[in-house]
N, CA, C and O of each residue as an XYZ file, in Angstrom:
864
protein
N     -31.159    -17.777     37.189
C     -30.547    -17.107     36.040
C     -31.180    -15.729     35.866
O     -32.397    -15.648     35.700
N     -30.399    -14.631     35.897
C     -30.989    -13.308     35.758
C     -31.567    -13.090     34.374
O     -31.061    -13.610     33.380
N     -32.641    -12.309     34.329
C     -33.266    -11.931     33.075
C     -32.487    -10.779     32.472
O     -32.295     -9.748     33.117
N     -32.031    -10.951     31.217
C     -31.231     -9.908     30.568
C     -31.986     -8.593     30.468
O     -31.369     -7.530     30.401
N     -33.334     -8.652     30.457
C     -34.121     -7.440     30.311
C     -34.302     -6.703     31.641
O     -34.687     -5.534     31.639
N     -34.037     -7.354     32.766
C     -34.148     -6.695     34.063
C     -33.028     -5.667     34.217
O     -31.959     -5.823     33.625
N     -33.267     -4.606     35.016
C     -32.188     -3.652     35.296
C     -30.972     -4.373     35.876
O     -31.075     -5.070     36.886
N     -29.832     -4.200     35.233
C     -28.618     -4.868     35.689
C     -28.521     -6.318     35.298
O     -27.534     -6.975     35.627
N     -29.537     -6.853     34.590
C     -29.532     -8.263     34.246
C     -28.376     -8.652     33.362
O     -27.735     -9.677     33.596
N     -28.093     -7.850     32.341
C     -26.986     -8.159     31.430
C     -25.657     -8.138     32.169
O     -24.794     -8.981     31.924
N     -25.488     -7.176     33.076
C     -24.246     -7.091     33.846
C     -24.051     -8.344     34.695
O     -22.942     -8.869     34.789
N     -25.127     -8.819     35.311
C     -25.016    -10.025     36.141
C     -24.680    -11.247     35.290
O     -23.900    -12.103     35.706
N     -25.268    -11.324     34.103
C     -24.958    -12.440     33.204
C     -23.478    -12.417     32.819
O     -22.809    -13.450     32.850
N     -22.975    -11.245     32.459
C     -21.564    -11.113     32.077
C     -20.668    -11.507     33.255
O     -19.683    -12.223     33.072
N     -21.004    -11.044     34.458
C     -20.175    -11.364     35.622
C     -20.208    -12.856     35.931
O     -19.187    -13.432     36.310
N     -21.368    -13.486     35.775
C     -21.458    -14.924     36.005
C     -20.596    -15.693     35.004
O     -19.874    -16.620     35.371
N     -20.684    -15.293     33.733
C     -19.867    -15.975     32.731
C     -18.383    -15.692     32.971
O     -17.545    -16.577     32.798
N     -18.061    -14.462     33.368
C     -16.672    -14.097     33.658
C     -16.109    -15.016     34.741
O     -15.012    -15.557     34.598
N     -16.860    -15.186     35.816
C     -16.381    -16.056     36.892
C     -16.267    -17.506     36.424
O     -15.297    -18.190     36.749
N     -17.258    -17.974     35.661
C     -17.200    -19.343     35.140
C     -15.960    -19.526     34.275
O     -15.231    -20.504     34.441
N     -15.713    -18.603     33.361
C     -14.568    -18.701     32.453
C     -13.260    -18.656     33.236
O     -12.363    -19.468     33.007
N     -13.159    -17.706     34.157
C     -11.911    -17.529     34.897
C     -11.627    -18.718     35.809
O     -10.499    -19.206     35.877
N     -12.658    -19.176     36.505
C     -12.462    -20.260     37.466
C     -12.296    -21.615     36.794
O     -11.892    -22.579     37.446
N     -12.598    -21.706     35.508
C     -12.364    -22.933     34.734
C     -11.010    -22.845     34.030
O     -10.863    -23.301     32.896
N     -10.033    -22.261     34.703
C      -8.753    -21.886     34.094
C      -8.030    -23.038     33.415
O      -7.401    -22.845     32.375
N      -8.111    -24.237     33.991
C      -7.413    -25.368     33.390
C      -7.967    -25.706     32.009
O      -7.265    -26.272     31.170
N      -9.211    -25.359     31.783
C      -9.865    -25.608     30.493
C      -9.783    -24.398     29.566
O      -9.782    -24.545     28.344
N      -9.715    -23.207     30.148
C      -9.853    -21.977     29.359
C      -8.535    -21.216     29.246
O      -7.687    -21.582     28.432
N      -8.344    -20.169     30.042
C      -7.240    -19.247     29.773
C      -5.858    -19.815     30.075
O      -4.871    -19.346     29.509
N      -5.762    -20.806     30.947
C      -4.462    -21.451     31.149
C      -4.242    -22.587     30.162
O      -3.218    -23.270     30.207
N      -5.193    -22.784     29.284
C      -5.090    -23.793     28.229
C      -5.238    -23.121     26.862
O      -5.819    -23.688     25.937
N      -4.698    -21.899     26.754
C      -4.769    -21.111     25.516
C      -3.367    -20.989     24.933
O      -2.422    -20.629     25.635
N      -3.240    -21.291     23.648
C      -1.924    -21.306     22.994
C      -1.971    -20.477     21.718
O      -2.985    -20.430     21.022
N      -0.849    -19.825     21.429
C      -0.684    -19.152     20.142
C       0.507    -19.779     19.440
O       1.631    -19.713     19.937
N       0.267    -20.384     18.290
C       1.312    -21.085     17.535
C       2.071    -22.062     18.440
O       3.292    -22.195     18.357
N       1.312    -22.737     19.302
C       1.893    -23.769     20.148
C       2.518    -23.276     21.431
O       3.029    -24.082     22.209
N       2.494    -21.970     21.682
C       3.118    -21.412     22.886
C       2.018    -20.963     23.846
O       1.099    -20.238     23.464
N       2.128    -21.403     25.093
C       1.117    -21.028     26.081
C       1.056    -19.512     26.217
O       2.081    -18.835     26.298
N      -0.167    -18.999     26.239
C      -0.367    -17.555     26.197
C      -1.061    -17.016     27.446
O      -0.790    -15.885     27.849
N      -1.944    -17.787     28.065
C      -2.592    -17.410     29.334
C      -3.245    -16.040     29.272
O      -3.062    -15.214     30.166
N      -4.000    -15.805     28.224
C      -4.769    -14.564     28.066
C      -6.193    -14.930     27.670
O      -6.457    -16.029     27.184
N      -7.096    -13.996     27.885
C      -8.433    -14.137     27.326
C      -8.355    -13.822     25.834
O      -7.887    -12.744     25.468
N      -8.795    -14.722     24.970
C      -8.697    -14.463     23.521
C      -9.394    -13.182     23.074
O      -8.988    -12.569     22.087
N     -10.435    -12.774     23.787
C     -11.104    -11.522     23.426
C     -10.194    -10.320     23.661
O     -10.240     -9.345     22.911
N      -9.368    -10.389     24.702
C      -8.383     -9.327     24.926
C      -7.290     -9.350     23.869
O      -6.819     -8.298     23.436
N      -6.884    -10.549     23.452
C      -5.892    -10.633     22.380
C      -6.421    -10.005     21.096
O      -5.672     -9.365     20.358
N      -7.718    -10.190     20.830
C      -8.289     -9.569     19.628
C      -8.235     -8.045     19.742
O      -7.958     -7.359     18.758
N      -8.499     -7.514     20.937
C      -8.400     -6.063     21.139
C      -6.962     -5.604     20.923
O      -6.737     -4.536     20.354
N      -5.990     -6.391     21.367
C      -4.589     -6.026     21.127
C      -4.286     -5.964     19.637
O      -3.550     -5.091     19.178
N      -4.854     -6.889     18.897
C      -4.671     -6.863     17.441
C      -5.220     -5.564     16.868
O      -4.597     -4.959     15.995
N      -6.385     -5.130     17.353
C      -6.970     -3.880     16.869
C      -6.108     -2.682     17.270
O      -5.928     -1.757     16.479
N      -5.579     -2.695     18.488
C      -4.706     -1.607     18.925
C      -3.459     -1.516     18.048
O      -3.065     -0.426     17.633
N      -2.845     -2.653     17.770
C      -1.632     -2.642     16.948
C      -1.925     -2.136     15.542
O      -1.120     -1.406     14.963
N      -3.062     -2.515     14.994
C      -3.418     -2.042     13.659
C      -3.712     -0.546     13.673
O      -3.274      0.188     12.788
N      -4.455     -0.100     14.680
C      -4.839      1.314     14.748
C      -3.651      2.219     15.037
O      -3.527      3.289     14.441
N      -2.772      1.797     15.950
C      -1.703      2.667     16.444
C      -0.395      2.529     15.678
O       0.375      3.485     15.585
N      -0.141      1.343     15.128
C       1.157      1.048     14.482
C       2.319      1.497     15.377
O       3.159      2.280     14.933
N       2.388      1.018     16.631
C       3.436      1.501     17.535
C       4.826      1.060     17.084
O       5.006     -0.037     16.555
N       5.795      1.930     17.303
C       7.187      1.565     17.052
C       7.694      0.606     18.123
O       8.547     -0.241     17.859
N       7.155      0.749     19.342
C       7.624     -0.063     20.462
C       6.436     -0.483     21.318
O       5.572      0.329     21.650
N       6.411     -1.770     21.670
C       5.481     -2.288     22.667
C       6.302     -2.751     23.865
O       7.179     -3.604     23.728
N       6.023     -2.196     25.023
C       6.673     -2.624     26.264
C       5.708     -3.547     26.996
O       4.586     -3.156     27.316
N       6.150     -4.775     27.261
C       5.323     -5.748     27.965
C       6.005     -6.119     29.278
O       7.115     -6.650     29.275
N       5.346     -5.842     30.395
C       5.843     -6.270     31.697
C       5.155     -7.573     32.062
O       3.943     -7.605     32.275
N       5.929     -8.643     32.133
C       5.385     -9.971     32.404
C       5.383    -10.826     31.154
O       4.462    -10.741     30.341
N       6.411    -11.652     30.996
C       6.588    -12.454     29.781
C       5.978    -13.840     29.902
O       5.383    -14.352     28.955
N       6.132    -14.450     31.091
C       5.705    -15.843     31.310
C       6.322    -16.754     30.245
O       7.545    -16.806     30.118
N       5.490    -17.475     29.474
C       6.019    -18.427     28.492
C       6.399    -17.759     27.172
O       7.023    -18.393     26.322
N       6.036    -16.498     26.988
C       6.369    -15.791     25.757
C       5.304    -15.841     24.693
O       5.512    -15.333     23.592
N       4.153    -16.448     24.993
C       3.097    -16.564     23.991
C       2.521    -15.227     23.570
O       2.267    -15.000     22.388
N       2.314    -14.337     24.538
C       1.753    -13.031     24.169
C       2.771    -12.192     23.413
O       2.405    -11.455     22.498
N       4.048    -12.292     23.782
C       5.085    -11.572     23.042
C       5.146    -12.054     21.591
O       5.283    -11.252     20.666
N       5.042    -13.376     21.402
C       5.042    -13.927     20.044
C       3.808    -13.461     19.279
O       3.895    -13.117     18.100
N       2.671    -13.451     19.949
C       1.437    -12.974     19.313
C       1.598    -11.519     18.861
O       1.289    -11.178     17.719
N       2.081    -10.672     19.763
C       2.258     -9.257     19.423
C       3.240     -9.094     18.272
O       3.001     -8.306     17.357
N       4.343     -9.834     18.311
C       5.342     -9.731     17.246
C       4.786    -10.198     15.912
O       5.110     -9.627     14.871
N       3.951    -11.228     15.932
C       3.362    -11.735     14.696
C       2.401    -10.718     14.091
O       2.376    -10.535     12.874
N       1.607    -10.055     14.935
C       0.738     -8.996     14.424
C       1.577     -7.836     13.895
O       1.236     -7.239     12.874
N       2.665     -7.516     14.578
C       3.564     -6.464     14.079
C       4.127     -6.831     12.705
O       4.292     -5.964     11.846
N       4.419     -8.108     12.501
C       4.831     -8.552     11.162
C       3.765     -8.205     10.132
O       4.076     -7.719      9.045
N       2.509     -8.457     10.480
C       1.416     -8.253      9.526
C       1.209     -6.769      9.206
O       0.874     -6.415      8.075
N       1.408     -5.904     10.205
C       1.233     -4.469      9.949
C       2.558     -3.808      9.571
O       2.608     -2.612      9.287
N       3.633     -4.604      9.571
C       4.945     -4.184      9.079
C       5.554     -3.041      9.888
O       6.163     -2.127      9.332
N       5.382     -3.105     11.206
C       6.056     -2.133     12.060
C       6.022     -2.621     13.491
O       5.158     -3.416     13.860
N       6.960     -2.150     14.302
C       6.937     -2.405     15.730
C       7.915     -3.462     16.205
O       8.297     -4.368     15.464
N       8.306     -3.320     17.458
C       9.132     -4.310     18.128
C       8.647     -4.441     19.568
O       7.979     -3.548     20.089
N       8.986     -5.556     20.203
C       8.492     -5.884     21.522
C       9.667     -5.973     22.491
O      10.614     -6.723     22.253
N       9.612     -5.220     23.568
C      10.526     -5.407     24.693
C       9.701     -5.985     25.826
O       8.790     -5.329     26.331
N      10.016     -7.216     26.234
C       9.208     -7.910     27.235
C      10.073     -8.302     28.426
O      11.186     -8.802     28.259
N       9.554     -8.072     29.624
C      10.345     -8.131     30.861
C       9.774     -9.181     31.799
O       8.558     -9.285     31.960
N      10.667     -9.969     32.425
C      10.202    -10.945     33.403
C      11.329    -11.266     34.376
O      12.504    -11.242     34.012
N      10.957    -11.567     35.617
C      11.972    -11.933     36.614
C      12.527    -13.328     36.343
O      13.633    -13.650     36.777
N      11.772    -14.153     35.633
C      12.240    -15.496     35.300
C      12.944    -15.480     33.951
O      12.512    -14.802     33.019
N      14.016    -16.224     33.862
C      14.775    -16.321     32.622
C      14.565    -17.715     32.039
O      15.058    -18.703     32.584
N      13.831    -17.790     30.929
C      13.491    -19.076     30.322
C      14.076    -19.133     28.910
O      13.542    -18.496     28.002
N      15.150    -19.875     28.710
C      15.775    -19.926     27.383
C      14.902    -20.610     26.339
O      15.205    -20.543     25.148
N      13.821    -21.268     26.763
C      12.955    -21.961     25.820
C      11.872    -21.100     25.214
O      11.060    -21.593     24.432
N      11.841    -19.843     25.551
C      10.821    -18.963     24.975
C      11.021    -18.812     23.468
O      12.139    -18.942     22.967
N       9.932    -18.538     22.750
C      10.045    -18.438     21.283
C      10.936    -17.278     20.870
O      10.923    -16.211     21.483
N      11.709    -17.512     19.821
C      12.581    -16.469     19.287
C      11.925    -15.811     18.077
O      11.312    -16.478     17.244
N      12.066    -14.502     17.999
C      11.483    -13.738     16.895
C      12.311    -12.464     16.750
O      12.685    -11.868     17.759
N      12.606    -12.034     15.534
C      13.465    -10.852     15.361
C      12.893     -9.568     15.955
O      13.641     -8.622     16.204
N      11.600     -9.518     16.184
C      11.013     -8.305     16.761
C      10.987     -8.326     18.294
O      10.638     -7.320     18.911
N      11.350     -9.452     18.919
C      11.238     -9.599     20.375
C      12.610     -9.456     21.036
O      13.586    -10.083     20.623
N      12.659     -8.611     22.078
C      13.814     -8.539     22.962
C      13.361     -8.952     24.356
O      12.466     -8.332     24.932
N      13.978    -10.000     24.899
C      13.654    -10.458     26.242
C      14.577     -9.779     27.248
O      15.789     -9.702     27.048
N      13.983     -9.290     28.329
C      14.744     -8.629     29.390
C      14.515     -9.402     30.679
O      13.374     -9.621     31.085
N      15.613     -9.818     31.329
C      15.536    -10.579     32.567
C      15.746     -9.636     33.733
O      16.808     -9.029     33.868
N      14.720     -9.511     34.587
C      14.836     -8.649     35.755
C      13.471     -8.165     36.194
O      12.460     -8.458     35.556
N      13.450     -7.428     37.280
C      12.198     -6.855     37.766
C      11.825     -5.637     36.935
O      12.676     -4.803     36.625
N      10.557     -5.539     36.578
C      10.103     -4.420     35.752
C      10.228     -3.086     36.468
O      10.197     -2.038     35.823
N      10.371     -3.104     37.802
C      10.475     -1.844     38.541
C      11.887     -1.555     39.029
O      12.100     -0.564     39.726
N      12.858     -2.398     38.678
C      14.233     -2.128     39.097
C      14.786     -0.936     38.326
O      14.413     -0.703     37.176
N      15.664     -0.194     38.958
C      16.237      0.998     38.318
C      16.922      0.640     37.001
O      16.807      1.368     36.015
N      17.637     -0.487     36.993
C      18.382     -0.889     35.796
C      17.450     -1.177     34.626
O      17.687     -0.715     33.510
N      16.388     -1.942     34.884
C      15.455     -2.295     33.811
C      14.685     -1.065     33.343
O      14.519     -0.862     32.140
N      14.216     -0.250     34.271
C      13.469      0.955     33.879
C      14.339      1.864     33.016
O      13.864      2.402     32.017
N      15.606      2.043     33.388
C      16.502      2.883     32.601
C      16.714      2.298     31.207
O      16.743      3.039     30.224
N      16.863      0.973     31.113
C      17.071      0.333     29.819
C      15.853      0.524     28.921
O      15.999      0.820     27.735
N      14.651      0.357     29.476
C      13.443      0.507     28.671
C      13.264      1.954     28.229
O      12.870      2.205     27.090
N      13.542      2.895     29.099
C      13.452      4.301     28.707
C      14.437      4.613     27.579
O      14.130      5.386     26.672
N      15.616      4.008     27.645
C      16.590      4.197     26.560
C      16.050      3.633     25.241
O      16.190      4.260     24.191
N      15.434      2.451     25.299
C      14.851      1.845     24.101
C      13.736      2.721     23.536
O      13.586      2.837     22.320
N      12.957      3.335     24.423
C      11.808      4.133     23.984
C      12.205      5.494     23.440
O      11.416      6.141     22.751
N      13.415      5.934     23.741
C      13.818      7.290     23.352
C      13.767      7.500     21.840
O      13.526      8.613     21.374
N      13.991      6.438     21.078
C      14.016      6.562     19.615
C      12.703      6.125     18.973
O      12.606      6.055     17.748
N      11.694      5.830     19.791
C      10.412      5.343     19.265
C       9.420      6.497     19.134
O       9.249      7.291     20.059
N       8.783      6.574     17.996
C       7.805      7.632     17.789
C       6.493      7.368     18.479
O       5.805      8.305     18.885
N       6.126      6.080     18.621
C       4.865      5.700     19.254
C       5.114      4.500     20.160
O       5.762      3.532     19.760
N       4.594      4.571     21.384
C       4.861      3.529     22.377
C       3.547      3.078     23.016
O       2.723      3.893     23.429
N       3.377      1.757     23.085
C       2.255      1.103     23.759
C       2.828      0.310     24.929
O       3.837     -0.378     24.774
N       2.187      0.400     26.109
C       2.688     -0.284     27.300
C       1.624     -1.226     27.839
O       0.460     -0.848     27.973
N       2.031     -2.467     28.150
C       1.141     -3.501     28.700
C       1.721     -3.992     30.018
O       2.878     -4.410     30.067
N       0.935     -3.947     31.085
C       1.408     -4.355     32.405
C       0.737     -5.648     32.827
O      -0.477     -5.685     33.028
N       1.532     -6.725     32.963
C       0.978     -8.036     33.308
C       2.017     -8.854     34.063
O       2.313     -9.989     33.690
N       2.571     -8.273     35.131
C       3.543     -9.040     35.915
C       2.959     -9.282     37.306
O       1.851     -9.806     37.418
N       3.665     -8.919     38.346
C       3.161     -9.036     39.718
C       1.903     -8.165     39.845
O       1.933     -6.976     39.527
N       0.793     -8.766     40.313
C      -0.483     -8.056     40.333
C      -0.796     -7.388     41.670
O      -1.920     -6.927     41.869
N       0.155     -7.325     42.581
C      -0.097     -6.598     43.824
C      -0.253     -5.113     43.511
O       0.358     -4.599     42.574
N      -1.074     -4.432     44.302
C      -1.317     -3.010     44.070
C      -0.010     -2.217     44.106
O       0.214     -1.337     43.274
N       0.842     -2.531     45.068
C       2.089     -1.794     45.216
C       2.975     -1.937     43.983
O       3.553     -0.959     43.507
N       3.077     -3.170     43.468
C       3.938     -3.381     42.311
C       3.367     -2.709     41.064
O       4.106     -2.073     40.311
N       2.058     -2.844     40.839
C       1.448     -2.223     39.661
C       1.584     -0.702     39.743
O       1.840     -0.046     38.734
N       1.413     -0.145     40.936
C       1.603      1.299     41.100
C       3.026      1.702     40.742
O       3.244      2.756     40.144
N       4.001      0.860     41.107
C       5.387      1.137     40.745
C       5.606      1.096     39.243
O       6.335      1.925     38.699
N       4.974      0.130     38.561
C       5.082      0.059     37.100
C       4.423      1.275     36.445
O       4.959      1.839     35.492
N       3.275      1.668     36.955
C       2.603      2.848     36.402
C       3.497      4.077     36.534
O       3.610      4.871     35.600
N       4.122      4.229     37.680
C       5.017      5.364     37.886
C       6.232      5.299     36.954
O       6.731      6.327     36.497
N       6.700      4.073     36.679
C       7.918      3.902     35.874
C       7.679      4.075     34.387
O       8.554      4.576     33.680
N       6.496      3.665     33.886
C       6.325      3.552     32.440
C       5.237      4.439     31.835
O       5.156      4.550     30.612
N       4.409      5.066     32.649
C       3.324      5.876     32.083
C       3.850      6.987     31.186
O       3.239      7.307     30.167
N       4.969      7.568     31.558
C       5.498      8.683     30.771
C       5.965      8.259     29.381
O       6.136      9.106     28.503
N       6.175      6.950     29.168
C       6.612      6.469     27.852
C       5.471      6.433     26.847
O       5.705      6.479     25.639
N       4.235      6.350     27.336
C       3.070      6.198     26.460
C       2.855      7.496     25.688
O       2.713      8.566     26.279
N       2.833      7.389     24.381
C       2.690      8.573     23.545
C       1.216      8.967     23.427
O       0.335      8.114     23.539
N       0.943     10.267     23.201
C      -0.445     10.716     23.079
C      -1.220      9.909     22.033
O      -0.744      9.685     20.920
N      -2.415      9.482     22.418
C      -3.246      8.666     21.543
C      -3.026      7.180     21.713
O      -3.844      6.374     21.270
N      -1.933      6.809     22.349
C      -1.643      5.395     22.574
C      -2.196      4.966     23.932
O      -2.913      5.723     24.586
N      -1.855      3.746     24.349
C      -2.495      3.148     25.520
C      -1.486      2.616     26.520
O      -0.385      2.184     26.178
N      -1.916      2.668     27.768
C      -1.282      1.987     28.880
C      -2.319      0.973     29.356
O      -3.334      1.356     29.938
N      -2.076     -0.310     29.115
C      -3.054     -1.341     29.449
C      -2.624     -2.038     30.738
O      -1.548     -2.632     30.810
N      -3.475     -1.954     31.745
C      -3.231     -2.624     33.017
C      -4.059     -3.903     33.019
O      -5.289     -3.858     33.053
N      -3.377     -5.038     32.983
C      -4.072     -6.318     32.884
C      -4.500     -6.848     34.259
O      -3.969     -6.452     35.296
N      -5.474     -7.752     34.223
C      -5.956     -8.464     35.408
C      -6.512     -7.532     36.484
O      -6.365     -7.786     37.680
N      -7.146     -6.460     36.044
C      -7.900     -5.614     36.966
C      -9.156     -6.318     37.459
O      -9.879     -5.791     38.304
N      -9.411     -7.504     36.934
C     -10.600     -8.266     37.336
C     -10.463     -8.928     38.708
O     -11.465     -9.353     39.284
N      -9.235     -9.022     39.245
C      -9.061     -9.693     40.534
C      -9.505     -8.791     41.681
O      -9.791     -7.611     41.482
N      -9.559     -9.354     42.867
C     -10.042     -8.670     44.072
C     -11.522     -8.310     43.973
O     -11.965     -7.259     44.435
N     -12.281     -9.243     43.340
C     -13.724     -9.088     43.300
C     -14.260     -8.248     42.165
O     -15.380     -7.744     42.242
N     -13.468     -8.087     41.099
C     -13.895     -7.249     39.961
C     -14.051     -8.032     38.652
O     -13.573     -7.533     37.633
N     -14.670     -9.202     38.588
C     -15.484     -9.814     39.641
C     -14.884    -11.095     40.230
O     -15.593    -11.809     40.939
N     -13.610    -11.419     39.969
C     -13.068    -12.712     40.398
C     -12.091    -12.544     41.560
O     -11.666    -11.434     41.880
N     -11.746    -13.673     42.185
C     -10.780    -13.728     43.291
C     -11.016    -12.625     44.328
O     -10.143    -11.783     44.535
N     -12.184    -12.617     44.982
C     -12.483    -11.555     45.940
C     -11.523    -11.519     47.127
O     -11.416    -10.503     47.814
N     -10.825    -12.627     47.367
C      -9.894    -12.688     48.493
C      -8.494    -12.195     48.128
O      -7.598    -12.223     48.971
N      -8.291    -11.746     46.893
C      -6.948    -11.414     46.406
C      -6.313    -10.275     47.193
O      -5.113    -10.306     47.464
N      -7.095     -9.279     47.559
C      -6.543     -8.073     48.171
C      -6.280     -7.020     47.107
O      -6.419     -7.294     45.915
N      -5.901     -5.814     47.530
C      -5.698     -4.724     46.566
C      -4.747     -5.136     45.442
O      -3.663     -5.669     45.684
N      -5.179     -4.876     44.218
C      -4.401     -5.289     43.054
C      -4.415     -4.252     41.964
O      -4.420     -3.056     42.254
N      -4.422     -4.676     40.706
C      -4.343     -3.731     39.592
C      -5.487     -2.706     39.555
O      -5.252     -1.534     39.263
N      -6.718     -3.136     39.848
C      -7.856     -2.196     39.836
C      -7.598     -1.031     40.781
O      -7.800      0.130     40.425
N      -7.148     -1.355     41.991
C      -6.913     -0.325     42.996
C      -5.730      0.555     42.612
O      -5.727      1.753     42.894
N      -4.722     -0.040     41.967
C      -3.595      0.766     41.483
C      -4.052      1.743     40.403
O      -3.596      2.885     40.363
N      -4.949      1.296     39.531
C      -5.497      2.186     38.497
C      -6.265      3.327     39.138
O      -6.140      4.470     38.698
N      -7.061      3.046     40.170
C      -7.792      4.104     40.867
C      -6.846      5.192     41.352
O      -7.085      6.378     41.125
N      -5.775      4.788     42.020
C      -4.819      5.760     42.528
C      -4.125      6.520     41.421
O      -3.882      7.721     41.535
N      -3.805      5.816     40.348
C      -3.105      6.452     39.220
C      -3.974      7.501     38.540
O      -3.522      8.617     38.282
N      -5.209      7.145     38.254
C      -6.088      8.071     37.538
C      -6.377      9.326     38.354
O      -6.619     10.395     37.793
N      -6.351      9.196     39.664
C      -6.623     10.349     40.524
C      -5.579     11.444     40.367
O      -5.855     12.608     40.657
N      -4.384     11.084     39.914
C      -3.302     12.069     39.802
C      -2.767     12.207     38.377
O      -1.802     12.936     38.146
N      -3.388     11.510     37.418
C      -2.915     11.570     36.027
C      -4.100     11.813     35.086
O      -4.558     10.889     34.415
N      -4.588     13.041     35.037
C      -5.747     13.344     34.189
C      -5.470     13.214     32.700
O      -6.397     13.266     31.892
N      -4.208     13.047     32.329
C      -3.883     12.872     30.912
C      -4.283     11.481     30.408
O      -4.264     11.229     29.204
N      -4.644     10.579     31.328
C      -5.096      9.241     30.950
C      -6.581      9.085     31.272
O      -7.055      9.556     32.307
N      -7.307      8.422     30.378
C      -8.725      8.150     30.590
C      -9.007      6.682     30.290
O      -8.338      6.067     29.459
N     -10.002      6.129     30.976
C     -10.436      4.755     30.712
C     -11.198      4.736     29.385
O     -12.150      5.493     29.198
N     -10.776      3.872     28.476
C     -11.468      3.715     27.192
C     -12.300      2.440     27.252
O     -11.824      1.353     26.924
N     -13.564      2.596     27.682
C     -14.395      1.401     27.822
C     -14.850      0.833     26.486
O     -15.442     -0.246     26.449
N     -14.583      1.541     25.380
C     -14.896      0.966     24.066
C     -14.010     -0.235     23.761
O     -14.351     -1.065     22.919
N     -12.870     -0.326     24.448
C     -11.992     -1.488     24.268
C     -12.490     -2.698     25.074
O     -11.860     -3.755     25.065
N     -13.621     -2.533     25.769
C     -14.250     -3.637     26.491
C     -15.518     -4.089     25.767
O     -16.441     -4.600     26.401
N     -15.570     -3.910     24.476
C     -16.791     -4.091     23.696
C     -17.283     -5.533     23.626
O     -18.442     -5.771     23.286
N     -16.422     -6.494     23.940
C     -16.829     -7.894     23.869
C     -17.388     -8.397     25.201
O     -17.603     -9.598     25.363
N     -17.625     -7.498     26.151
C     -18.207     -7.800     27.466
C     -17.210     -8.497     28.387
O     -16.932     -8.003     29.480
N     -16.675     -9.624     27.966
C     -15.703    -10.324     28.804
C     -14.311     -9.781     28.532
O     -13.813     -9.858     27.409
N     -13.689     -9.233     29.562
C     -12.295     -8.815     29.490
C     -11.667     -9.062     30.848
O     -12.311     -8.871     31.879
N     -10.418     -9.485     30.852
C      -9.687     -9.619     32.110
C      -9.181     -8.269     32.601
O      -8.593     -8.173     33.678
N      -9.414     -7.216     31.796
C      -8.840     -5.898     32.088
C      -9.902     -4.808     32.223
O      -9.772     -3.760     31.590
N     -10.954     -5.018     33.027
C     -11.968     -3.970     33.139
C     -11.376     -2.676     33.716
O     -10.660     -2.704     34.716
N     -11.677     -1.573     33.088
C     -11.128     -0.256     33.445
C      -9.614     -0.233     33.300
O      -8.939      0.614     33.885
N      -9.088     -1.161     32.523
C      -7.626     -1.254     32.407
C      -7.067     -0.734     31.105
O      -5.849     -0.636     30.952
N      -7.947     -0.393     30.144
C      -7.458      0.169     28.874
C      -7.409      1.682     29.012
O      -8.417      2.367     28.834
N      -6.237      2.192     29.329
C      -6.057      3.614     29.627
C      -5.450      4.302     28.403
O      -4.332      3.995     27.989
N      -6.196      5.217     27.847
C      -5.728      5.954     26.658
C      -5.155      7.292     27.090
O      -5.756      8.016     27.883
N      -3.977      7.609     26.551
C      -3.400      8.919     26.836
C      -4.017      9.952     25.903
O      -4.022      9.773     24.685
N      -4.537     11.029     26.475
C      -5.205     12.058     25.684
C      -4.236     12.661     24.673
O      -4.614     13.549     23.910
């Protein structure tokens, strides 16, 4: 067990717990529910989303990757509490059993298809503030395509959150191959208007290291 006082000791402790939490998925993040709906998120990241929604009061949240709809319901419920915002959430799977909420619009299709991208841009045209969350296919190529498609929608001061940057050894699933982390590297190299906001990683454990990108 590393000593927290040793150089790098705290980082090693966090990484060890991160791997333990992630690899215990059946007990932890794949067994996480919001109002009875499977959510498959780290609760510490959900708390950060709550803070973002309160701070930003976005008119529109774009979510790529719906899964069971738990995170969309969570976001919509927080929007109810702050009395603003709507959720457009996109997934290749069409599940009629997802939770219904007046603030949620479900979109069936690929987040990088021309049709879906055009529809989301149309939805964003009337929004004063836009927050974007990317959590669909985690291959580097696909995430890079989403970044290219949706980064321009993010309003100054708001965020583009790239989820699951922890895979490919950052610090979990070292065999995954290039994924969200590597897509973020390429994106930041050509988009100086976005910066990593590591203050959104304040709880140490996050599935999105270097993934909270704030638009200047």
